[in-house]
All heavy atoms as an XYZ file, in Angstrom:
828
protein
N     166.658    168.630     64.945
C     167.516    169.719     64.501
C     167.623    170.716     65.603
O     166.638    171.046     66.293
C     166.969    170.331     63.224
C     166.810    169.472     62.018
S     168.357    168.860     61.303
C     169.196    170.341     60.877
N     168.791    171.284     65.824
C     168.972    172.312     66.857
C     168.276    173.565     66.450
O     167.996    173.825     65.277
C     170.467    172.487     66.932
C     170.997    172.001     65.646
C     170.045    170.978     65.184
N     167.995    174.440     67.426
C     167.273    175.724     67.186
C     168.053    176.538     66.186
O     167.457    177.318     65.388
C     167.099    176.437     68.494
C     165.862    177.263     68.536
O     164.878    176.853     67.841
O     165.886    178.387     69.137
N     169.386    176.438     66.212
C     170.197    177.256     65.258
C     170.010    176.849     63.809
O     170.384    177.567     62.882
C     171.696    177.111     65.570
C     172.086    177.846     66.834
O     171.329    178.707     67.286
O     173.212    177.538     67.340
N     169.374    175.667     63.545
C     169.113    175.159     62.199
C     167.821    175.746     61.600
O     167.577    175.531     60.451
C     169.056    173.653     62.188
N     167.065    176.497     62.390
C     165.859    177.122     61.834
C     166.256    177.960     60.617
O     167.269    178.632     60.599
C     165.202    178.026     62.853
C     164.562    177.305     64.018
C     163.878    178.209     64.972
N     163.802    179.621     64.576
C     163.519    180.653     65.441
N     163.322    180.351     66.702
N     163.483    181.877     65.056
N     165.427    177.938     59.564
C     165.777    178.682     58.333
C     166.044    180.130     58.538
O     166.973    180.668     57.898
C     164.523    178.505     57.468
C     163.892    177.244     57.922
C     164.197    177.174     59.426
N     165.362    180.786     59.485
C     165.604    182.222     59.716
C     166.965    182.473     60.404
O     167.462    183.580     60.330
C     164.457    182.848     60.497
C     164.292    182.234     61.876
O     164.454    181.032     62.017
O     163.989    183.005     62.825
N     167.510    181.455     61.023
C     168.788    181.599     61.695
C     169.933    181.004     60.839
O     171.062    181.533     60.905
C     168.766    180.896     63.046
C     167.881    181.607     64.060
C     167.932    180.979     65.387
N     167.093    181.704     66.271
C     166.847    181.303     67.490
N     167.433    180.223     68.014
N     166.071    182.011     68.306
N     169.675    179.898     60.186
C     170.740    179.222     59.489
C     170.896    179.616     58.043
O     171.981    179.428     57.415
C     170.515    177.683     59.509
O     169.350    177.319     58.779
N     169.820    180.132     57.460
C     169.843    180.413     55.999
C     169.692    179.172     55.150
O     169.966    179.146     53.951
N     169.226    178.068     55.774
C     169.077    176.815     55.079
C     167.661    176.266     55.344
O     167.131    176.398     56.476
C     170.064    175.761     55.617
C     171.524    176.136     55.409
C     172.434    175.228     56.272
C     171.913    176.029     53.951
N     167.070    175.646     54.378
C     165.782    175.004     54.541
C     166.031    173.494     54.447
O     166.504    173.024     53.436
C     164.813    175.454     53.482
C     163.403    174.879     53.499
C     162.690    175.255     54.860
C     162.575    175.324     52.325
N     165.702    172.752     55.500
C     165.840    171.307     55.557
C     164.445    170.682     55.450
O     163.545    171.063     56.187
C     166.544    170.902     56.882
C     166.673    169.379     56.920
C     167.875    171.585     57.034
N     164.312    169.800     54.481
C     162.972    169.172     54.313
C     163.178    167.649     53.970
O     164.210    167.249     53.442
C     162.189    169.867     53.192
O     162.910    169.724     51.991
N     162.117    166.907     54.276
C     162.043    165.525     53.880
C     161.213    165.471     52.621
O     160.130    165.967     52.624
C     161.375    164.689     55.034
C     161.273    163.189     54.779
C     162.669    162.597     54.619
C     160.536    162.561     55.917
N     161.786    164.891     51.583
C     161.132    164.891     50.290
C     160.706    163.460     49.891
O     161.450    162.568     50.169
C     162.008    165.469     49.188
C     162.109    166.990     49.284
O     161.558    167.587     50.227
N     162.710    167.549     48.325
N     159.567    163.343     49.240
C     159.023    162.142     48.661
C     158.799    162.433     47.203
O     158.065    163.346     46.815
C     157.770    161.746     49.329
C     157.834    161.492     50.837
C     157.631    162.538     51.721
C     158.217    160.261     51.286
C     157.759    162.313     53.078
C     158.308    160.022     52.658
C     158.105    161.082     53.570
N     159.403    161.605     46.316
C     159.265    161.784     44.891
C     158.555    160.585     44.328
O     159.007    159.474     44.485
C     160.667    162.004     44.171
C     160.529    162.089     42.678
C     161.320    163.203     44.754
N     157.396    160.785     43.677
C     156.608    159.652     43.167
C     157.339    158.875     42.049
O     157.279    157.691     41.999
C     155.359    160.238     42.553
C     154.119    159.672     43.184
C     152.940    160.353     42.609
N     152.097    160.595     43.725
C     150.833    160.283     43.783
N     150.271    159.811     42.780
N     150.171    160.446     44.875
N     157.968    159.568     41.192
C     158.638    158.973     40.036
C     160.104    159.417     40.047
O     160.516    160.276     39.194
C     158.007    159.262     38.699
C     156.578    158.640     38.652
C     155.877    158.942     37.329
O     156.566    159.128     36.333
O     154.652    158.966     37.362
N     160.952    158.912     40.988
C     162.265    159.344     41.051
C     163.142    158.904     39.854
O     162.868    157.891     39.265
C     162.809    158.689     42.349
C     161.955    157.477     42.506
C     160.633    157.865     41.925
N     164.193    159.770     39.559
C     165.125    159.368     38.484
C     166.014    158.214     38.930
O     166.473    157.479     38.092
C     165.930    160.582     38.065
C     165.130    161.654     37.362
C     165.976    162.811     37.038
N     166.373    163.492     38.303
C     167.238    164.451     38.406
N     167.798    164.938     37.310
N     167.505    164.980     39.575
N     166.211    158.087     40.196
C     166.975    156.952     40.690
C     166.517    156.664     42.152
O     165.776    157.463     42.753
C     168.516    157.207     40.658
C     168.918    158.367     41.573
O     168.784    158.358     42.771
N     169.394    159.475     40.957
N     166.926    155.542     42.677
C     166.395    155.098     43.993
C     166.761    156.042     45.126
O     166.071    156.066     46.172
C     166.895    153.684     44.312
S     168.632    153.444     44.447
N     167.808    156.867     44.972
C     168.217    157.755     46.045
C     167.433    159.068     46.045
O     167.655    159.912     46.894
C     169.728    158.024     45.961
C     170.575    156.755     46.119
C     172.045    157.139     45.939
C     170.346    156.064     47.487
N     166.521    159.238     45.096
C     165.634    160.398     45.073
C     164.258    160.128     45.629
O     163.516    161.016     45.868
C     165.556    160.951     43.680
C     166.772    161.663     43.195
C     166.550    162.325     41.882
O     165.695    161.922     41.087
O     167.353    163.294     41.593
N     163.915    158.825     45.801
C     162.528    158.490     46.251
C     162.152    159.096     47.532
O     161.136    159.792     47.627
N     162.902    158.884     48.567
C     162.716    159.484     49.843
C     164.079    159.994     50.273
O     165.059    159.249     50.303
C     162.253    158.464     50.916
C     162.115    159.125     52.256
C     160.895    157.900     50.507
N     164.170    161.282     50.573
C     165.467    161.899     50.901
C     165.277    163.127     51.702
O     164.200    163.671     51.836
C     166.224    162.215     49.619
O     165.548    163.215     48.860
N     166.406    163.535     52.301
C     166.449    164.848     53.017
C     167.094    165.770     52.019
O     168.141    165.524     51.440
C     167.289    164.674     54.306
C     166.601    163.756     55.264
C     167.500    166.088     54.926
C     167.432    163.437     56.543
N     166.450    166.952     51.900
C     167.001    167.982     51.046
C     167.354    169.202     51.902
O     166.540    169.595     52.737
C     166.010    168.409     49.932
C     165.879    167.386     48.889
O     166.438    166.290     48.955
N     165.086    167.661     47.883
N     168.525    169.728     51.675
C     169.001    170.944     52.351
C     169.189    171.995     51.232
O     169.950    171.752     50.289
C     170.289    170.705     53.121
C     170.741    172.001     53.804
C     170.121    169.538     54.131
N     168.445    173.104     51.342
C     168.542    174.093     50.323
C     169.028    175.418     50.964
O     168.489    175.857     51.967
C     167.240    174.319     49.679
C     167.245    175.331     48.513
C     165.976    175.389     47.721
N     164.803    175.708     48.523
C     164.364    176.943     48.700
N     164.963    177.984     48.229
N     163.289    177.152     49.456
N     170.068    175.989     50.359
C     170.590    177.279     50.778
C     169.562    178.349     50.294
O     169.251    178.407     49.099
C     171.969    177.521     50.185
C     172.591    178.861     50.543
C     173.974    178.900     49.941
C     174.406    180.301     49.525
N     173.638    181.045     48.614
N     169.150    179.180     51.224
C     168.216    180.242     50.869
C     168.921    181.420     50.224
O     170.123    181.664     50.482
C     167.467    180.748     52.154
C     166.655    179.645     52.856
C     166.090    180.177     54.155
C     165.586    179.069     51.945
N     168.267    182.121     49.352
C     168.793    183.289     48.627
C     169.371    184.238     49.678
O     168.773    184.586     50.686
C     167.728    184.021     47.819
C     167.343    183.226     46.611
O     168.109    182.324     46.164
O     166.283    183.515     46.061
N     170.598    184.721     49.413
C     171.236    185.703     50.281
C     171.895    185.144     51.492
O     172.519    185.813     52.294
N     171.807    183.833     51.712
C     172.392    183.200     52.890
C     173.904    183.056     52.773
O     174.421    182.840     51.681
C     171.789    181.793     53.045
O     172.491    181.049     53.958
N     174.582    183.173     53.857
C     176.005    182.935     53.904
C     176.385    181.630     54.656
O     177.425    181.471     55.217
C     176.765    184.133     54.551
C     176.464    184.335     55.973
O     175.486    183.726     56.495
O     177.167    185.136     56.640
N     175.394    180.696     54.599
C     175.510    179.429     55.338
C     176.741    178.582     54.873
O     177.248    177.839     55.694
C     174.255    178.614     55.192
N     177.133    178.718     53.661
C     178.295    177.993     53.193
C     179.543    178.617     53.738
O     180.405    177.953     54.320
C     178.381    177.893     51.643
C     177.198    177.095     51.119
C     179.726    177.335     51.191
C     177.028    177.090     49.600
N     179.678    179.947     53.636
C     180.821    180.654     54.097
C     180.963    180.603     55.613
O     182.120    180.503     56.075
C     180.760    182.113     53.656
C     180.811    182.359     52.135
C     179.446    182.090     51.482
O     178.420    181.929     52.100
O     179.463    182.025     50.216
N     179.928    180.660     56.347
C     180.064    180.673     57.818
C     180.068    179.245     58.487
O     180.181    179.149     59.701
C     178.940    181.545     58.479
C     177.592    180.935     58.386
O     177.422    179.706     58.239
N     176.554    181.755     58.529
N     180.013    178.197     57.623
C     180.152    176.839     58.149
C     178.847    176.210     58.626
O     178.871    175.035     58.947
N     177.742    176.938     58.570
C     176.469    176.357     59.022
C     176.047    175.208     58.091
O     175.531    174.202     58.565
C     175.362    177.399     59.059
C     174.012    176.890     59.525
S     174.016    176.148     61.165
C     174.140    177.571     62.223
N     176.213    175.341     56.800
C     175.835    174.281     55.882
C     176.594    173.001     56.168
O     176.053    171.941     56.275
C     176.088    174.696     54.381
N     177.900    173.114     56.417
C     178.724    171.950     56.717
C     178.255    171.301     58.033
O     178.112    170.070     58.127
C     180.211    172.323     56.822
C     181.070    171.139     57.190
C     182.541    171.532     57.275
C     183.487    170.390     57.579
N     183.049    169.265     58.311
N     177.960    172.070     59.028
C     177.540    171.574     60.295
C     176.235    170.834     60.206
O     176.088    169.708     60.784
C     177.420    172.691     61.305
N     175.265    171.354     59.473
C     173.965    170.732     59.370
C     174.126    169.473     58.468
O     173.569    168.422     58.797
C     172.920    171.704     58.792
C     172.530    172.689     59.919
C     171.686    170.965     58.306
C     171.603    173.760     59.492
N     174.839    169.544     57.389
C     175.009    168.388     56.534
C     175.724    167.240     57.284
O     175.347    166.104     57.217
C     175.810    168.778     55.248
C     175.010    169.585     54.251
C     175.928    170.126     53.182
C     173.935    168.733     53.594
N     176.727    167.591     58.054
C     177.460    166.598     58.867
C     176.512    165.900     59.813
O     176.605    164.664     60.039
C     178.622    167.216     59.617
C     179.834    167.506     58.742
O     179.858    167.077     57.605
O     180.721    168.227     59.274
N     175.586    166.628     60.384
C     174.642    166.030     61.368
C     173.617    165.168     60.695
O     173.066    164.236     61.361
C     173.963    167.141     62.152
O     172.980    167.794     61.406
N     173.370    165.310     59.393
C     172.376    164.546     58.705
C     172.943    163.320     57.988
O     172.201    162.402     57.599
C     171.620    165.436     57.687
C     170.864    166.588     58.231
C     170.407    167.496     57.135
C     169.645    166.017     59.015
N     174.249    163.336     57.728
C     174.833    162.280     56.870
C     175.389    161.119     57.698
O     176.445    160.583     57.381
C     175.959    162.892     56.053
S     175.389    164.055     54.784
N     174.626    160.590     58.633
C     175.057    159.471     59.392
C     174.032    158.388     59.460
O     174.102    157.489     60.294
C     175.543    159.884     60.803
C     174.429    160.445     61.641
O     173.315    160.697     61.101
O     174.627    160.674     62.845
N     173.032    158.500     58.628
C     171.947    157.490     58.611
C     171.769    156.921     57.202
O     172.344    157.451     56.235
C     170.642    158.193     59.021
C     170.711    158.744     60.432
C     169.487    159.634     60.664
N     169.582    160.239     61.964
C     170.172    161.423     62.234
N     170.794    162.037     61.319
N     170.181    161.899     63.454
N     170.952    155.913     57.018
C     170.657    155.402     55.717
C     169.543    156.166     55.069
O     168.477    155.627     54.700
C     170.274    153.903     55.789
C     171.423    152.901     55.913
C     170.878    151.488     56.051
C     172.320    152.969     54.700
N     169.729    157.446     54.920
C     168.811    158.316     54.281
C     169.659    159.223     53.306
O     170.580    159.840     53.776
C     168.033    159.186     55.259
C     167.115    160.193     54.554
C     167.268    158.358     56.267
N     169.298    159.232     52.038
C     170.027    160.106     51.138
C     169.864    161.539     51.510
O     168.833    162.014     51.943
C     169.369    159.858     49.766
C     168.675    158.569     49.916
C     168.264    158.426     51.366
N     170.947    162.318     51.373
C     170.935    163.746     51.689
C     171.432    164.508     50.479
O     172.518    164.221     49.949
C     171.822    164.102     52.901
C     171.873    165.574     53.145
C     171.371    163.305     54.160
N     170.636    165.389     50.001
C     170.905    166.264     48.868
C     171.103    167.671     49.321
O     170.424    168.115     50.259
C     169.784    166.182     47.872
C     169.548    164.853     47.233
C     168.819    163.830     47.758
C     170.093    164.391     45.982
N     168.841    162.751     46.921
C     169.617    163.060     45.831
C     170.901    164.953     45.022
C     169.947    162.317     44.709
C     171.205    164.183     43.857
C     170.744    162.880     43.729
N     171.953    168.453     48.651
C     172.178    169.839     48.947
C     171.976    170.659     47.698
O     172.510    170.287     46.638
C     173.568    170.068     49.535
C     173.874    171.511     49.863
C     173.298    172.148     50.959
C     174.673    172.231     49.014
C     173.528    173.428     51.235
C     174.957    173.582     49.282
C     174.342    174.146     50.415
N     171.326    171.776     47.827
C     171.164    172.656     46.661
C     171.641    174.049     47.082
O     171.224    174.610     48.122
C     169.720    172.768     46.212
O     169.570    173.740     45.206
N     172.553    174.602     46.299
C     173.054    175.958     46.568
C     172.343    177.020     45.717
O     172.714    178.166     45.690
C     174.542    176.017     46.322
C     174.935    175.791     44.883
O     174.047    175.578     44.042
O     176.167    175.796     44.621
N     171.255    176.600     45.064
C     170.471    177.498     44.240
C     170.751    177.314     42.757
O     169.928    177.642     41.934
N     171.917    176.805     42.423
C     172.228    176.624     40.998
C     172.363    175.135     40.630
O     172.205    174.776     39.474
C     173.514    177.324     40.627
O     174.631    176.786     41.391
N     172.624    174.257     41.603
C     172.698    172.830     41.354
C     172.334    172.070     42.596
O     172.359    172.525     43.710
C     174.111    172.464     40.835
C     175.205    172.772     41.807
C     176.629    172.673     41.207
N     177.504    173.330     42.138
C     178.655    172.807     42.429
N     179.100    171.714     41.925
N     179.439    173.472     43.282
N     171.925    170.800     42.300
C     171.545    169.844     43.368
C     172.647    168.755     43.440
O     172.955    168.162     42.402
C     170.183    169.251     43.040
C     169.717    168.263     44.048
C     168.346    167.771     43.581
C     167.883    166.561     44.398
N     166.562    166.039     43.918
N     173.163    168.521     44.616
C     174.317    167.576     44.782
C     173.954    166.535     45.816
O     173.450    166.868     46.863
C     175.549    168.342     45.184
C     175.965    169.435     44.219
S     176.984    170.696     45.028
C     175.789    171.783     45.703
N     174.303    165.317     45.519
C     174.123    164.218     46.505
C     175.292    164.302     47.489
O     176.448    164.183     47.070
C     174.081    162.872     45.824
C     173.844    161.663     46.715
C     172.485    161.751     47.433
C     173.935    160.363     45.918
N     175.026    164.434     48.712
C     176.050    164.562     49.774
C     176.227    163.246     50.509
O     177.295    162.961     51.068
C     175.685    165.658     50.798
C     175.426    166.983     50.159
S     176.708    167.657     49.142
C     177.995    167.981     50.382
N     175.136    162.402     50.552
C     175.218    161.156     51.261
C     174.249    160.167     50.616
O     173.128    160.598     50.361
C     174.814    161.373     52.749
C     174.860    160.165     53.627
N     176.046    159.549     53.968
C     173.892    159.430     54.168
C     175.770    158.522     54.709
N     174.470    158.461     54.856
N     174.676    158.966     50.245
C     175.927    158.327     50.551
C     177.052    158.904     49.634
O     176.816    159.666     48.726
C     175.668    156.862     50.224
C     174.623    156.897     49.139
C     173.773    158.095     49.492
N     178.277    158.454     49.959
C     179.427    158.911     49.182
C     179.253    158.484     47.742
O     178.584    157.515     47.427
C     180.716    158.325     49.812
C     180.990    158.922     51.126
C     182.294    158.387     51.746
O     183.022    157.684     51.019
O     182.520    158.611     52.925
N     179.945    159.146     46.810
C     179.854    158.897     45.388
C     180.057    157.456     44.973
O     179.250    156.973     44.178
C     180.858    159.852     44.645
O     180.669    161.174     45.030
C     180.764    159.691     43.143
N     181.071    156.811     45.501
C     181.299    155.435     45.131
C     180.155    154.534     45.497
O     179.771    153.636     44.780
C     182.604    154.889     45.741
C     183.862    155.544     45.155
O     183.743    156.129     44.032
O     184.917    155.466     45.804
N     179.668    154.716     46.713
C     178.532    153.904     47.181
C     177.272    154.182     46.373
O     176.573    153.265     45.920
C     178.281    154.161     48.683
C     177.003    153.487     49.141
C     179.525    153.698     49.505
N     176.974    155.485     46.136
C     175.789    155.864     45.370
C     175.851    155.257     43.931
O     174.854    154.727     43.486
C     175.684    157.392     45.318
N     177.003    155.351     43.312
C     177.149    154.812     41.982
C     176.833    153.337     41.916
O     176.108    152.846     41.072
C     178.571    155.069     41.433
C     178.789    154.613     39.998
C     180.209    154.867     39.525
N     181.200    154.352     40.460
C     181.548    153.081     40.580
N     181.013    152.154     39.904
N     182.532    152.740     41.448
N     177.353    152.552     42.875
C     177.085    151.132     42.955
C     175.622    150.806     43.318
O     175.034    149.892     42.728
C     178.031    150.495     44.004
C     179.490    150.512     43.609
C     180.346    150.179     44.819
C     179.801    149.519     42.486
N     175.030    151.574     44.221
C     173.641    151.352     44.567
C     172.781    151.564     43.337
O     171.899    150.745     43.052
C     173.218    152.288     45.723
C     171.708    152.242     45.915
C     173.950    151.906     47.005
N     172.977    152.637     42.622
C     172.156    152.988     41.446
C     172.377    152.026     40.304
O     171.452    151.583     39.685
C     172.377    154.466     41.041
C     171.870    155.364     42.162
C     171.745    154.729     39.700
C     172.310    156.847     42.000
N     173.657    151.700     40.048
C     173.950    150.868     38.887
C     173.603    149.412     39.073
O     173.329    148.659     38.108
C     175.427    150.998     38.544
O     176.232    150.341     39.525
N     173.653    148.892     40.342
C     173.457    147.508     40.541
C     174.724    146.685     40.342
O     174.673    145.458     40.498
N     175.814    147.359     40.019
C     177.094    146.631     39.869
C     177.547    146.017     41.145
O     177.215    146.508     42.210
C     178.141    147.581     39.359
C     177.950    148.102     37.943
O     177.144    147.458     37.240
O     178.490    149.155     37.570
N     178.317    144.924     41.037
C     178.884    144.298     42.306
C     179.757    145.292     43.038
O     180.547    146.000     42.393
C     179.669    143.105     41.794
C     179.256    142.905     40.353
C     178.716    144.247     39.804
N     179.666    145.262     44.340
C     180.475    146.132     45.175
C     181.781    145.464     45.547
O     181.836    144.262     45.776
C     179.720    146.528     46.390
N     182.879    146.227     45.638
C     184.111    145.617     46.190
C     183.917    145.257     47.617
O     183.076    145.772     48.301
C     185.155    146.747     45.937
C     184.371    148.012     45.866
C     183.017    147.633     45.297
N     184.787    144.353     48.072
C     184.627    143.831     49.416
C     184.480    144.921     50.502
O     183.654    144.768     51.384
C     185.802    142.879     49.718
N     185.295    145.987     50.409
C     185.239    146.993     51.497
C     183.944    147.826     51.500
O     183.682    148.480     52.446
C     186.509    147.918     51.412
C     186.507    148.799     50.253
N     186.807    148.406     48.955
C     186.321    150.118     50.189
C     186.762    149.408     48.174
N     186.453    150.493     48.882
N     183.122    147.722     50.417
C     181.876    148.468     50.348
C     180.653    147.516     50.358
O     179.528    148.064     50.338
C     181.874    149.389     49.131
C     182.844    150.525     49.053
C     182.754    151.217     47.740
C     182.680    151.433     50.208
N     180.856    146.236     50.337
C     179.750    145.303     50.189
C     178.601    145.513     51.199
O     177.471    145.589     50.804
C     180.238    143.851     50.297
C     180.756    143.271     49.022
C     181.187    141.838     49.189
O     181.198    141.271     50.325
O     181.604    141.258     48.172
N     178.964    145.614     52.496
C     177.972    145.735     53.500
C     177.173    147.081     53.361
O     175.900    147.085     53.519
C     178.508    145.628     54.908
C     179.048    144.198     55.194
O     178.624    143.286     54.457
O     179.832    144.106     56.168
N     177.859    148.109     53.180
C     177.239    149.424     53.048
C     176.321    149.502     51.809
O     175.158    149.933     51.887
C     178.251    150.545     53.026
C     177.629    151.945     53.018
C     178.653    153.036     53.034
O     179.875    152.790     53.017
O     178.210    154.212     53.067
N     176.808    149.026     50.701
C     176.010    149.040     49.422
C     174.810    148.147     49.617
O     173.685    148.505     49.241
C     176.859    148.611     48.219
C     176.015    148.384     47.007
C     177.920    149.666     47.940
N     174.969    146.982     50.230
C     173.852    146.049     50.459
C     172.768    146.680     51.334
O     171.554    146.545     51.064
C     174.328    144.769     51.055
N     173.171    147.439     52.381
C     172.232    148.069     53.263
C     171.403    149.146     52.492
O     170.174    149.225     52.647
C     172.912    148.707     54.444
N     172.049    149.988     51.672
C     171.363    150.980     50.874
C     170.427    150.306     49.880
O     169.286    150.756     49.729
C     172.368    151.847     50.180
C     172.979    152.893     51.048
C     174.228    152.805     51.650
C     172.421    154.169     51.384
N     174.436    153.978     52.405
C     173.395    154.822     52.227
C     171.285    154.816     51.106
C     173.188    156.060     52.753
C     171.072    156.092     51.604
C     172.043    156.712     52.475
N     170.939    149.274     49.232
C     170.040    148.592     48.234
C     168.820    147.986     48.844
O     167.689    148.090     48.344
C     170.859    147.493     47.532
C     171.799    148.041     46.470
C     172.595    146.968     45.787
N     173.446    147.504     44.784
C     174.509    146.876     44.301
N     174.836    145.707     44.739
N     175.293    147.439     43.375
N     168.990    147.397     50.025
C     167.843    146.800     50.750
C     166.837    147.859     51.158
O     165.623    147.711     50.957
C     168.350    146.052     51.968
C     167.195    145.307     52.704
C     167.726    144.574     53.904
O     168.896    144.129     53.906
O     166.931    144.388     54.825
N     167.327    148.938     51.712
C     166.448    150.011     52.172
C     165.639    150.705     51.058
O     164.556    151.025     51.169
C     167.271    151.001     52.916
C     166.577    152.367     53.179
C     165.965    152.688     54.518
N     166.270    152.030     55.707
C     166.718    152.627     56.796
N     167.021    153.922     56.784
N     166.886    151.965     57.884
N     166.331    150.854     49.859
C     165.690    151.630     48.742
C     165.335    150.809     47.558
O     165.088    151.366     46.490
C     166.637    152.811     48.392
C     166.660    153.778     49.543
C     167.693    153.726     50.466
C     165.667    154.706     49.725
C     167.671    154.563     51.581
C     165.659    155.546     50.826
C     166.675    155.501     51.773
O     166.695    156.272     52.816
N     165.227    149.503     47.718
C     164.808    148.589     46.659
C     163.471    148.982     46.019
O     163.319    148.821     44.816
C     164.774    147.152     47.130
N     162.568    149.481     46.808
C     161.248    149.839     46.280
C     161.315    150.965     45.232
O     160.423    151.068     44.416
C     160.337    150.264     47.456
N     162.395    151.718     45.214
C     162.531    152.814     44.292
C     163.386    152.473     43.104
O     163.655    153.303     42.252
C     163.065    154.064     45.002
C     162.200    154.570     46.120
C     162.485    154.305     47.451
C     161.047    155.231     45.824
C     161.674    154.721     48.444
C     160.213    155.657     46.825
C     160.527    155.449     48.140
N     163.946    151.256     43.109
C     164.866    150.862     41.999
C     164.129    150.542     40.758
O     162.941    150.258     40.703
C     165.700    149.681     42.454
Protein backbone atom coordinates (compact mmCIF):
# COMPACT_ATOMS: atom_id res chain seq x y z
CA UNK A 1 0.00 0.00 0.00
CA UNK A 2 1.27 3.51 -0.74
CA UNK A 3 2.14 5.87 2.11
CA UNK A 4 -1.01 7.88 1.33
CA UNK A 5 -3.06 4.82 2.35
CA UNK A 6 -1.97 5.05 5.99
CA UNK A 7 -5.09 5.39 8.17
CA UNK A 8 -4.01 8.79 9.51
CA UNK A 9 -3.72 10.11 5.95
CA UNK A 10 -6.46 8.23 4.09
CA UNK A 11 -9.17 7.96 6.74
CA UNK A 12 -9.39 4.24 5.93
CA UNK A 13 -8.25 1.17 7.82
CA UNK A 14 -7.18 -1.71 5.56
CA UNK A 15 -6.81 -5.12 7.18
CA UNK A 16 -6.53 -8.78 6.30
CA UNK A 17 -9.24 -10.71 8.11
CA UNK A 18 -9.56 -14.39 9.00
CA UNK A 19 -12.98 -15.64 10.13
CA UNK A 20 -13.14 -19.04 11.81
CA UNK A 21 -16.81 -19.68 11.03
CA UNK A 22 -17.64 -17.52 8.00
CA UNK A 23 -21.23 -17.09 6.83
CA UNK A 24 -20.00 -17.78 3.30
CA UNK A 25 -16.75 -18.75 1.60
CA UNK A 26 -15.94 -15.14 0.68
CA UNK A 27 -15.71 -14.15 4.35
CA UNK A 28 -13.15 -16.80 5.40
CA UNK A 29 -10.08 -14.84 4.36
CA UNK A 30 -10.59 -11.36 3.00
CA UNK A 31 -9.35 -7.82 2.86
CA UNK A 32 -11.52 -5.36 4.76
CA UNK A 33 -11.45 -1.63 4.16
CA UNK A 34 -13.21 0.40 6.83
CA UNK A 35 -13.93 4.10 6.66
CA UNK A 36 -12.90 5.73 9.92
CA UNK A 37 -15.30 8.02 11.78
CA UNK A 38 -15.15 11.57 10.46
CA UNK A 39 -13.26 10.54 7.33
CA UNK A 40 -14.05 12.13 3.96
CA UNK A 41 -12.37 9.26 2.08
CA UNK A 42 -15.48 8.57 0.01
CA UNK A 43 -16.01 12.18 -0.97
CA UNK A 44 -12.35 12.89 -1.80
CA UNK A 45 -11.91 9.71 -3.87
CA UNK A 46 -9.40 7.98 -1.57
CA UNK A 47 -11.77 5.06 -0.91
CA UNK A 48 -12.22 4.47 -4.64
CA UNK A 49 -8.48 4.64 -5.29
CA UNK A 50 -7.63 2.15 -2.54
CA UNK A 51 -10.47 -0.21 -3.43
CA UNK A 52 -9.47 -0.13 -7.10
CA UNK A 53 -5.91 -1.06 -6.16
CA UNK A 54 -7.10 -4.05 -4.09
CA UNK A 55 -9.74 -5.47 -6.43
CA UNK A 56 -7.49 -7.14 -8.98
CA UNK A 57 -6.61 -10.37 -7.19
CA UNK A 58 -8.44 -13.55 -6.12
CA UNK A 59 -9.00 -12.12 -2.65
CA UNK A 60 -12.44 -10.95 -1.53
CA UNK A 61 -12.56 -7.24 -0.67
CA UNK A 62 -15.18 -5.87 1.69
CA UNK A 63 -15.87 -2.19 2.43
CA UNK A 64 -17.59 -0.77 5.50
CA UNK A 65 -18.72 2.83 5.68
CA UNK A 66 -19.66 2.48 9.35
CA UNK A 67 -23.29 1.54 8.76
CA UNK A 68 -23.01 -1.44 6.42
CA UNK A 69 -20.52 -3.96 5.07
CA UNK A 70 -20.46 -4.41 1.29
CA UNK A 71 -18.65 -6.92 -0.91
CA UNK A 72 -16.69 -4.97 -3.51
CA UNK A 73 -14.80 -7.86 -5.13
CA UNK A 74 -15.64 -10.20 -6.77
CA UNK A 75 -18.50 -8.62 -8.68
CA UNK A 76 -22.04 -9.45 -7.58
CA UNK A 77 -22.78 -12.00 -10.34
CA UNK A 78 -19.55 -13.89 -9.70
CA UNK A 79 -20.00 -13.81 -5.90
CA UNK A 80 -23.56 -15.11 -6.15
CA UNK A 81 -22.45 -18.05 -8.31
CA UNK A 82 -19.43 -18.85 -6.13
CA UNK A 83 -21.55 -18.89 -2.97
CA UNK A 84 -24.57 -20.70 -4.42
CA UNK A 85 -22.67 -23.37 -6.34
CA UNK A 86 -24.96 -22.81 -9.33
CA UNK A 87 -23.50 -23.44 -12.80
CA UNK A 88 -21.83 -20.37 -14.26
CA UNK A 89 -22.66 -19.05 -17.73
CA UNK A 90 -19.90 -19.53 -20.28
CA UNK A 91 -18.55 -15.97 -20.00
CA UNK A 92 -18.04 -16.37 -16.22
CA UNK A 93 -17.01 -20.05 -16.04
CA UNK A 94 -13.26 -19.51 -15.68
CA UNK A 95 -13.53 -16.73 -13.12
CA UNK A 96 -16.12 -18.55 -11.00
CA UNK A 97 -14.06 -21.76 -11.15
CA UNK A 98 -10.94 -19.90 -9.98
CA UNK A 99 -12.78 -18.39 -6.99
CA UNK A 100 -14.37 -21.73 -6.10
CA UNK A 101 -11.03 -23.51 -6.23
CA UNK A 102 -9.28 -20.91 -4.10
CA UNK A 103 -12.02 -20.72 -1.41
CA UNK A 104 -13.32 -24.32 -1.41
CA UNK A 105 -12.02 -24.81 2.13
CA UNK A 106 -14.54 -22.23 3.38
CA UNK A 107 -17.55 -23.59 1.47
